[in-house]
C-alpha positions as CSV (number, residue, x, y, z in Angstrom):
1,M,218.2,37.6,26.4
2,G,219.2,40.0,23.5
3,T,221.7,42.3,24.6
4,E,220.2,43.4,28.1
5,T,224.0,44.5,30.0
6,L,224.1,46.1,33.6
7,P,224.9,49.9,34.3
8,A,228.0,51.2,35.1
9,A,226.8,53.9,37.9
10,R,224.5,53.0,40.9
11,P,221.2,50.8,39.7
12,S,218.2,52.1,40.5
13,F,215.2,49.9,41.0
14,S,211.5,49.8,40.7
15,I,209.6,47.5,43.9
16,V,206.5,46.4,42.3
17,I,204.0,45.4,45.7
18,S,201.3,42.9,44.7
19,N,198.1,43.4,46.2
20,Y,194.7,41.7,47.4
21,N,192.5,42.5,50.2
22,Y,195.8,43.3,52.7
23,G,194.4,47.0,53.5
24,R,195.6,45.8,57.3
25,Y,199.7,45.2,55.9
26,V,199.9,46.9,52.6
27,G,201.2,50.5,54.4
28,A,203.7,48.6,56.1
29,A,205.2,46.9,52.9
30,I,205.0,50.5,51.3
31,G,207.1,52.4,54.4
32,S,209.9,49.4,54.4
33,C,210.3,50.2,50.5
34,L,210.4,54.2,51.2
35,A,213.1,53.9,54.7
36,Q,215.2,51.9,52.6
37,E,218.8,53.1,53.5
38,Y,219.8,54.1,49.2
39,P,218.9,57.3,46.9
40,A,215.4,58.1,46.7
41,D,215.7,58.8,43.1
42,L,217.0,55.9,42.5
43,V,213.8,54.0,43.7
44,E,210.0,54.1,42.6
45,V,207.4,52.0,44.1
46,I,204.8,50.9,42.3
47,V,201.5,49.4,44.1
48,V,198.9,47.2,42.1
49,D,195.9,46.7,43.5
50,D,194.0,43.6,42.2
51,G,190.4,44.3,43.1
52,S,190.6,44.1,47.1
53,T,187.2,44.6,48.6
54,D,188.5,45.9,52.2
55,E,189.9,48.9,53.4
56,S,193.2,48.7,50.7
57,R,192.1,51.6,48.7
58,A,191.7,53.8,51.1
59,T,195.3,52.9,53.0
60,L,197.1,53.7,49.3
61,E,195.7,56.9,48.4
62,R,197.1,58.3,52.0
63,Y,200.5,57.9,49.5
64,A,199.0,59.4,46.0
65,A,200.7,62.7,46.7
66,D,204.2,61.1,47.1
67,P,206.1,61.3,44.0
68,R,207.8,57.6,44.7
69,V,205.1,55.8,45.1
70,R,202.4,55.3,41.9
71,L,199.3,53.7,42.5
72,A,197.7,51.6,39.9
73,F,194.0,49.9,40.3
74,Q,192.8,46.3,38.4
75,P,189.4,44.4,38.7
76,N,190.6,41.3,40.3
77,R,193.0,38.9,38.3
78,G,195.2,37.2,40.4
79,Q,199.2,37.9,42.2
80,G,200.5,36.9,38.2
81,A,198.4,39.8,36.7
82,A,199.0,42.2,39.3
83,F,203.1,41.9,39.2
84,A,202.9,41.9,35.2
85,A,200.9,45.5,35.3
86,G,203.2,46.3,37.7
87,V,206.4,45.8,35.9
88,E,204.5,47.3,32.7
89,L,205.4,50.6,34.4
90,A,208.9,50.4,35.9
91,R,211.5,52.9,34.8
92,G,214.4,50.6,37.4
93,D,217.1,49.2,36.1
94,F,216.3,46.1,38.8
95,V,212.8,44.9,39.3
96,C,212.1,44.0,43.2
97,L,208.8,42.2,44.1
98,L,206.8,42.3,46.9
99,D,203.9,40.8,48.5
100,A,201.7,43.3,50.2
101,D,201.9,41.5,53.3
102,D,205.4,41.1,53.4
103,F,207.6,44.1,54.1
104,Y,212.4,44.8,53.7
105,R,214.7,45.3,55.6
106,P,216.3,49.3,55.4
107,Q,219.9,48.2,54.0
108,K,218.1,46.1,51.2
109,L,218.3,47.9,48.6
110,D,222.3,49.1,49.2
111,R,223.2,45.2,49.9
112,V,221.4,44.1,46.6
113,A,223.2,46.8,44.9
114,R,226.7,46.3,46.4
115,R,226.1,42.3,45.5
116,L,225.0,43.6,41.9
117,A,228.4,45.3,41.6
118,R,230.7,42.3,41.8
119,L,228.4,41.0,38.6
120,S,230.4,41.1,35.2
121,P,229.4,44.0,33.6
122,G,229.0,42.0,30.4
123,H,226.1,39.5,32.1
124,A,223.4,39.1,30.0
125,G,219.8,39.3,32.2
126,V,220.1,38.7,36.1
127,L,218.3,36.7,38.8
128,L,219.1,37.2,42.0
129,C,217.8,36.0,45.1
130,H,218.3,37.0,49.0
131,D,217.3,35.4,52.1
132,A,214.3,36.5,53.9
133,E,213.6,36.1,57.9
134,L,210.4,34.2,59.0
135,Y,207.9,36.8,60.8
136,D,205.2,35.6,63.3
137,E,202.2,37.6,62.8
138,R,200.8,36.5,66.8
139,T,203.7,37.5,68.7
140,G,205.7,40.2,66.4
141,A,208.8,38.8,66.1
142,V,211.3,36.7,64.0
143,T,210.9,33.2,64.5
144,G,214.4,32.6,64.2
145,Q,214.3,30.9,61.1
146,T,214.9,31.9,57.4
147,W,213.5,31.1,54.1
148,F,217.1,30.0,52.8
149,E,216.4,27.3,55.9
150,V,213.6,26.0,55.0
151,V,214.5,25.1,51.1
152,G,217.8,24.1,51.9
153,I,220.0,26.5,50.4
154,R,222.7,26.4,53.1
155,G,225.7,28.7,52.7
156,P,225.1,29.3,49.2
157,A,227.7,30.3,46.2
158,D,227.7,33.3,45.0
159,C,225.6,31.6,42.1
160,A,225.0,28.1,40.9
161,H,224.7,27.5,37.4
162,L,221.2,25.2,36.3
163,S,223.6,22.0,35.6
164,Q,224.1,22.4,39.8
165,V,220.9,23.4,41.0
166,E,219.6,20.1,43.0
167,Q,216.6,22.0,45.0
168,Q,213.1,21.4,43.9
169,F,212.8,25.0,44.7
170,P,216.1,27.2,44.4
171,F,214.6,30.5,44.9
172,A,213.7,33.2,47.2
173,I,210.0,33.8,47.5
174,P,209.1,37.4,46.1
175,C,210.1,39.6,48.7
176,G,213.5,38.2,47.9
177,Q,213.5,38.1,44.6
178,V,215.7,41.2,42.4
179,Y,215.4,40.4,38.2
180,S,217.6,43.0,35.6
181,R,213.8,44.7,33.9
182,G,214.0,43.2,30.4
183,L,214.4,39.4,32.4
184,I,211.4,40.2,34.7
185,A,209.5,41.8,31.6
186,R,210.0,38.7,29.3
187,V,209.2,36.1,31.5
188,L,205.8,37.6,32.4
189,S,204.9,38.2,28.6
190,S,205.2,34.1,28.6
191,L,203.1,33.4,31.6
192,S,199.3,32.5,31.2
193,Q,197.6,35.2,33.9
194,T,194.8,32.9,34.0
195,E,196.4,29.9,35.2
196,W,198.8,31.8,37.2
197,R,196.4,34.0,39.7
198,M,198.3,32.5,43.0
199,G,202.6,31.2,43.1
200,V,204.1,32.8,40.1
201,D,207.1,33.3,41.8
202,S,207.4,29.7,40.9
203,P,207.5,29.4,37.2
204,L,208.6,33.4,37.2
205,A,212.6,31.9,38.6
206,H,212.1,28.8,37.2
207,S,211.8,30.8,33.4
208,A,214.5,33.5,33.8
209,L,216.8,30.5,35.3
210,L,216.1,28.8,31.9
211,A,217.1,31.9,30.4
212,T,219.8,33.2,32.1
213,E,221.5,29.8,33.4
214,F,222.6,31.3,36.4
215,V,221.0,32.5,39.5
216,H,222.6,34.6,42.2
217,Y,222.8,34.3,45.8
218,L,222.8,37.4,48.2
219,D,223.0,34.6,51.6
220,E,222.0,38.0,54.1
221,P,217.9,37.8,55.4
222,L,217.3,41.4,53.8
223,A,212.9,41.2,54.1
224,C,210.5,39.0,55.9
225,Y,207.9,36.6,55.6
226,R,204.8,37.7,57.5
227,V,202.7,34.2,58.6
228,H,199.9,35.5,60.0
229,G,197.3,32.3,59.5
230,T,195.8,33.1,56.0
231,N,198.8,32.4,53.8
232,D,198.7,30.6,50.6
233,G,201.6,28.4,51.2
234,A,202.7,28.3,55.1
235,T,201.8,28.5,58.6
236,L,204.1,28.7,61.6
237,V,203.3,25.0,64.5
238,A,205.6,26.0,67.5
239,G,207.4,28.9,66.0
240,R,208.6,26.3,63.3
241,Y,207.1,27.0,58.9
242,L,205.0,24.4,58.2
243,P,204.0,24.1,54.0
244,R,200.9,23.8,53.5
245,R,201.0,21.3,50.0
246,V,198.9,23.9,47.8
247,W,202.8,24.0,45.5
248,H,202.1,20.0,44.0
249,P,198.8,20.8,41.8
250,R,200.5,24.0,40.4
251,V,204.1,21.7,39.2
252,A,202.5,20.2,36.1
253,P,201.0,23.7,34.7
254,M,204.5,24.9,35.8
255,L,206.5,22.6,33.5
256,R,204.5,22.4,30.5
257,H,205.0,26.0,30.9
258,L,208.8,25.9,30.8
259,E,208.4,23.4,27.9
260,R,207.0,26.0,25.5
261,F,208.8,28.3,27.5
262,L,212.4,26.7,26.2
263,D,210.8,26.8,22.5
264,T,210.8,30.5,22.9
265,L,214.8,30.8,23.3
266,S,216.9,31.0,20.4
267,L,219.7,28.4,21.8
268,D,222.5,26.5,20.1
269,P,221.9,22.2,20.6
270,R,223.9,22.2,24.1
271,E,222.3,24.7,25.4
272,R,219.4,23.9,24.8
273,A,219.8,19.9,26.3
274,A,221.5,21.3,29.5
275,R,217.4,23.2,29.9
276,L,215.6,20.2,28.8
277,A,217.8,18.1,31.5
278,Y,216.8,20.7,34.0
279,I,213.2,19.9,33.0
280,K,212.8,16.4,33.4
281,R,215.3,16.8,36.8
282,K,212.3,19.0,38.3
283,E,209.6,15.7,37.0
284,R,211.7,13.1,39.4
285,T,212.5,15.5,42.2
286,I,208.8,16.8,42.7
287,P,207.5,13.7,41.3
288,A,205.1,15.5,38.4
289,V,204.9,15.0,34.8
290,S,203.8,18.0,32.6
291,A,200.3,18.7,32.1
292,A,200.7,18.3,28.9
293,R,200.7,14.5,28.9
294,R,196.7,14.1,29.8
295,L,196.5,11.4,32.6
296,R,193.3,10.1,33.9
297,E,192.3,12.0,37.2
298,P,190.3,9.7,40.1
299,L,187.4,10.6,41.2
300,V,187.1,11.8,45.4
301,S,184.7,12.0,46.9
302,F,183.8,13.7,50.4
303,I,181.5,12.8,52.0
304,V,180.1,16.1,54.2
305,G,178.0,15.9,56.8
306,G,177.9,16.1,60.8
307,A,176.2,17.7,64.1
308,E,177.9,21.1,63.0
309,G,175.0,22.6,61.4
310,A,174.4,24.1,58.6
311,A,177.7,26.9,59.0
312,G,180.0,23.7,59.7
313,I,178.6,22.3,56.8
314,E,178.7,24.8,54.2
315,R,182.4,25.8,55.2
316,S,183.3,22.2,55.0
317,A,181.7,22.2,51.2
318,G,183.3,24.9,50.2
319,S,186.8,24.1,51.0
320,V,185.9,20.6,48.4
321,R,184.9,23.1,46.1
322,R,188.2,24.7,46.4
323,Q,190.2,21.7,45.9
324,T,193.0,22.3,43.1
325,H,192.1,18.4,41.9
326,R,189.9,18.2,39.4
327,G,188.3,15.1,39.7
328,C,186.5,15.8,43.3
329,E,182.6,15.7,44.3
330,T,180.7,16.5,47.3
331,V,177.8,14.1,48.9
332,I,176.2,16.2,51.4
333,V,174.3,14.3,54.4
334,S,172.2,15.7,56.4
335,D,170.1,15.1,59.5
336,T,166.6,16.7,58.2
337,G,167.7,14.4,54.7
338,G,166.6,11.4,56.1
339,S,169.4,9.7,57.3
340,G,169.2,11.6,60.8
341,G,169.6,9.3,64.1
342,H,172.9,7.9,65.3
343,P,175.7,8.8,63.0
344,W,175.8,5.7,61.4
345,R,173.0,6.4,59.0
346,R,174.4,9.5,57.9
347,W,178.0,8.3,57.3
348,R,176.3,4.8,55.5
349,A,173.9,7.3,53.6
350,G,176.9,9.9,52.2
351,Y,179.2,6.4,51.4
352,G,175.9,4.4,49.3
353,R,175.5,7.9,47.5
354,A,179.2,8.0,46.7
355,G,180.8,7.1,43.7
356,G,184.5,7.8,43.9
357,E,187.4,5.9,44.0
358,F,188.7,7.6,47.0
359,V,186.7,8.4,49.9
360,T,187.3,11.1,53.1
361,F,184.6,11.3,55.8
362,L,184.1,15.4,56.6
363,S,182.8,15.0,59.9
364,E,183.9,17.4,61.7
365,A,183.5,20.9,61.3
366,C,187.4,21.6,59.3
367,A,188.7,23.2,55.9
368,L,190.7,21.5,53.5
369,D,193.5,23.1,51.9
370,P,193.2,23.6,48.5
371,G,196.3,20.9,48.1
372,F,194.7,18.5,50.0
373,A,193.3,15.7,47.0
374,E,196.4,16.1,45.3
375,C,198.7,15.6,48.1
376,H,196.7,12.4,49.3
377,L,196.7,11.1,45.6
378,R,199.9,11.6,45.2
379,A,200.7,9.9,48.0
380,H,198.9,6.8,46.8
381,A,199.8,7.1,43.8
382,H,203.8,7.1,44.1
383,G,204.5,6.1,47.9
384,A,203.8,2.6,49.3
385,L,200.6,1.1,47.7
386,V,198.5,1.3,50.8
387,N,195.0,1.7,51.1
388,V,194.7,4.4,53.3
389,T,196.6,8.4,53.6
390,C,196.8,10.2,56.9
391,C,197.7,13.7,57.6
392,D,197.8,15.9,60.0
393,A,195.5,18.6,61.0
394,R,196.5,22.8,62.4
395,L,193.9,22.9,65.6
396,V,192.0,26.3,65.0
397,D,190.2,28.3,68.2
398,A,186.3,29.3,67.9
399,A,186.7,32.2,66.0
400,G,189.4,30.5,63.3
401,N,192.5,31.8,64.4
402,P,195.6,29.7,64.6
403,A,195.7,27.3,68.0
404,G,199.7,26.9,67.5
405,S,199.5,23.0,67.7
406,T,198.1,20.4,65.9
407,V,196.2,17.1,65.6
408,V,198.8,14.3,65.8
409,P,199.6,13.9,69.8
410,E,203.7,14.1,70.6
411,R,204.1,10.2,71.4
412,I,203.0,9.8,67.6
413,R,205.5,12.2,66.6
414,A,208.0,10.1,67.4
415,T,207.1,6.9,66.5
416,Q,203.6,6.6,63.5
417,R,204.6,10.7,62.3
418,A,205.4,10.1,59.3
419,G,206.1,6.5,56.8
420,H,204.6,3.5,55.6
421,R,203.3,1.4,58.7
422,P,202.7,-2.3,57.7
423,P,199.5,-3.8,58.4
424,L,198.4,-5.7,61.8
425,A,200.9,-3.4,62.8
426,G,200.3,-3.3,66.8
427,S,197.0,-3.6,68.5
428,F,193.8,-1.9,67.7
429,A,194.2,-0.1,71.3
430,E,197.8,0.5,69.9
431,T,197.3,1.9,66.8
432,W,196.8,5.5,66.2
433,F,194.5,7.5,63.3
434,P,193.8,11.1,63.2
435,P,190.0,12.2,62.9
436,A,188.0,11.3,59.1
437,P,188.8,14.3,57.7
438,A,192.0,13.8,57.6
439,M,191.9,11.2,56.0
440,V,191.7,9.4,52.1
441,M,190.2,6.3,51.5
442,R,190.6,3.6,48.6
443,R,187.2,2.0,48.2
444,T,187.2,-1.5,48.1
445,A,184.8,-4.2,48.2
446,L,185.9,-4.7,51.8
447,I,184.8,-1.5,53.5
448,D,181.4,-1.9,51.1
449,A,181.1,-4.7,53.4
450,L,182.2,-2.8,56.6
451,F,179.5,-0.2,56.0
452,E,176.6,-2.9,55.0
453,A,177.8,-4.4,58.3
454,G,177.1,-1.7,60.4
455,A,173.4,-1.4,58.9
456,D,171.8,-2.2,61.9
457,S,174.5,-0.6,64.7
458,P,174.9,-3.9,66.8
459,G,175.3,-3.3,70.3
460,E,178.9,-2.5,71.5
461,A,179.9,-1.4,68.5
462,A,178.0,1.4,67.6
463,R,180.3,3.8,70.0
464,V,182.7,3.0,67.0
465,P,182.7,6.1,64.7
466,L,182.5,3.9,61.3
467,P,184.9,5.9,59.2
468,L,187.3,5.2,61.9
469,A,186.7,1.5,61.7
470,A,187.2,1.7,57.7
471,C,190.4,3.2,58.4
472,Q,191.5,0.4,60.4
473,L,189.8,-2.4,58.6
474,L,192.1,-0.8,55.5
475,H,195.5,-0.4,57.1
476,G,195.2,-3.9,58.0
477,T,194.6,-5.1,54.5
478,G,197.0,-3.0,52.4
479,G,199.1,-0.7,55.4
480,S,198.2,3.4,55.8
481,L,200.6,5.5,55.0
482,M,201.1,8.7,57.5
483,I,201.6,12.6,55.5
484,P,203.9,14.8,57.8
485,D,202.1,17.8,56.3
486,A,199.1,19.7,57.9
487,L,197.0,19.6,55.1
488,L,193.3,21.3,57.0
489,E,192.4,23.2,59.7
490,L,190.0,21.6,62.3
491,R,188.4,24.0,64.9
492,S,188.2,21.3,67.9
493,P,191.1,18.4,68.9
494,A,189.7,14.9,67.3
495,R,186.1,13.6,68.8
496,E,187.8,9.8,67.9
497,A,191.5,10.1,69.5
498,A,189.9,11.4,72.5
499,V,187.8,8.7,72.4
500,A,190.1,6.3,71.9
501,A,192.7,7.6,75.2
502,S,189.8,7.9,77.7
503,T,188.3,3.8,77.3
504,R,191.2,2.6,75.3
505,E,190.4,-1.1,76.0
506,A,186.1,-1.1,75.3
507,F,186.7,0.9,72.6
508,A,189.2,-1.6,71.0
509,A,187.0,-4.4,72.0
510,A,183.6,-2.7,70.3
511,L,186.4,-1.8,67.4
512,A,187.4,-5.8,67.2
513,V,183.7,-6.9,67.0
514,L,182.6,-4.1,64.1
515,L,185.5,-5.3,61.9
516,F,185.0,-9.1,62.5
517,G,181.5,-8.4,61.4
518,A,182.9,-6.9,58.6
519,Y,185.4,-9.8,58.0
520,C,182.9,-12.4,57.5
521,G,180.6,-10.9,55.6
522,A,183.6,-10.4,52.9
523,F,184.6,-13.6,54.0
524,P,184.7,-15.5,50.4
525,L,186.4,-12.7,48.5
526,L,189.0,-12.1,51.5
527,S,189.8,-16.1,51.4
528,S,191.0,-16.3,47.7
529,A,192.8,-13.2,47.7
530,L,194.4,-12.8,50.9
531,P,197.2,-16.2,52.5
532,G,196.6,-18.0,55.3
533,S,198.8,-15.7,57.4
534,W,197.2,-12.9,56.9
535,H,194.0,-14.5,58.4
536,E,195.5,-15.8,61.0
537,R,197.4,-12.9,62.3
538,F,193.6,-10.8,61.3
539,L,192.1,-13.3,63.6
540,Q,194.7,-13.2,67.0
541,R,194.6,-9.6,66.8
542,V,190.2,-9.4,66.7
543,I,190.5,-11.9,69.7
544,G,192.8,-10.6,71.6
545,S,191.4,-6.8,71.3
546,A,187.6,-8.3,72.1
547,G,188.0,-8.7,75.4
548,E,186.7,-11.5,78.3
549,G,184.5,-13.9,76.4
550,A,185.8,-13.2,73.3
551,G,185.7,-16.0,71.0
552,R,182.1,-17.2,72.4
553,R,180.6,-13.5,71.0
554,L,182.9,-13.9,67.7
555,A,181.8,-17.1,67.3
556,A,178.1,-16.1,67.4
557,I,178.3,-13.0,65.0
558,A,180.1,-15.9,62.5
559,R,177.6,-18.4,62.7
560,L,174.6,-15.3,61.9
561,K,176.9,-14.0,58.6
562,G,177.1,-16.8,57.4
563,A,180.9,-17.7,58.2
564,P,182.0,-21.3,57.1
565,E,181.9,-23.6,59.8
566,P,185.6,-24.8,60.5
567,L,185.7,-20.7,61.1
568,V,183.3,-20.8,63.7
569,A,184.6,-24.1,65.3
570,L,187.9,-22.4,65.7
571,L,186.6,-19.5,67.3
572,E,184.1,-21.9,69.8
573,T,187.6,-22.8,71.3
574,Q,189.0,-20.1,72.4
575,P,188.6,-18.5,76.1
């Protein structure tokens, strides 16, 4: 990294604030910088407004006459471009980053300067990370949880060599990152500003670690990370940090950047090998592969429709358009589009038009996190080879404000919250699934048969939502995987869960009848694909759930569907 060295006297600091439409918070961020218990002549505050359309400009212009504050306005180009513009203006020995919705504690710069004074004067380039408290905007208080606790940096040593780093993200968020000016300028100049409109702190810190070999720590919470419901990467549930998995789609581009950045460093073979090993560990830890290795991406079909009207449909469809996974299609099915009437007709019409290898039904007014599809596909690809993945969902009120809870009931958290659930585990009444928008199903010939079986809304089975039936059928043949993260917002609790809870036995009976019809329709396929023991367990589960007179009713369905006569005869012997 050249000859950059630490200053002998007290260092000067440039605080770079990136702001986009945080006019309600940016004043507090600037105020926290100006209130530092550190010599004012050694501090400058640079605020880069990234094309805000709210009241940000009016708020910022109140500081225009303050000599400690420098303002810069640019068209909207993203977080990476805003930080780069600010660093280009910086004159301090060290650069501290700050997102406009976060703020510093008054002692931050003094404590950081004391920590820097302990470093060797000849140390080339510095990356220092300190802890930050989580601040709940709704309560106006810290939660008691800190960032180092969230990412697993517990009682850190004064510094860590890149060969010692085990965490996926061994750094602070921007409000806790401090860089020597030459280091951050070099790294930012290597980053694609169009690719890193958000989440630039991750490639920035990883690149700095490759350049310097060390990350230095200060185990004190000297800033506050404000969680307010519209953060890019997190929310709070019951006062605890709940990540949004927006980071995983960014991993492959980051690994590609690190590979390219490594090629710009002047290193001997030993140093280069150590840094390559670090990049390879990131691939295994996350897991992901560099975007330089081109792989075919599966297509996910999002079937959007329901009783919410145009506003609800647009909210759901808009969140599909914002997915980071590039292989997404939206199939909109409205009541006025020739598929009205019973919900089955909407679901069947949408399913018939879908072309994806994976299917999701957005049958409720919901908003998916940008990384929803990426996270589910990762679970399908890297977890147990299941047919359906399910996630949690954050509940919001009618105004879209967080309700402070998720859709997974407390009884489920203790038993089924995370991990693989094997096929045919538990009865239909016992097996809980989240609402349709939280499930991603692998499209198979079996659920093709289910939707064909549902053509005429057969009596009592018509009360069962087809997406839930499809999920149960796929779970029965290949198991399911619960993802513990909440990857979407729902405006109301799950209708499916409410029906199942209020009339559990009747609902399970209707579900059994519907799934048995699909089973009969796909019997030639299933008889050759699955062992006899599976058929025995499936029939036991169906008969046990179908209620009084199950054998006679199921035998009639089997005969109607053209099932083999031995199966019909077997069912007729059942009570």
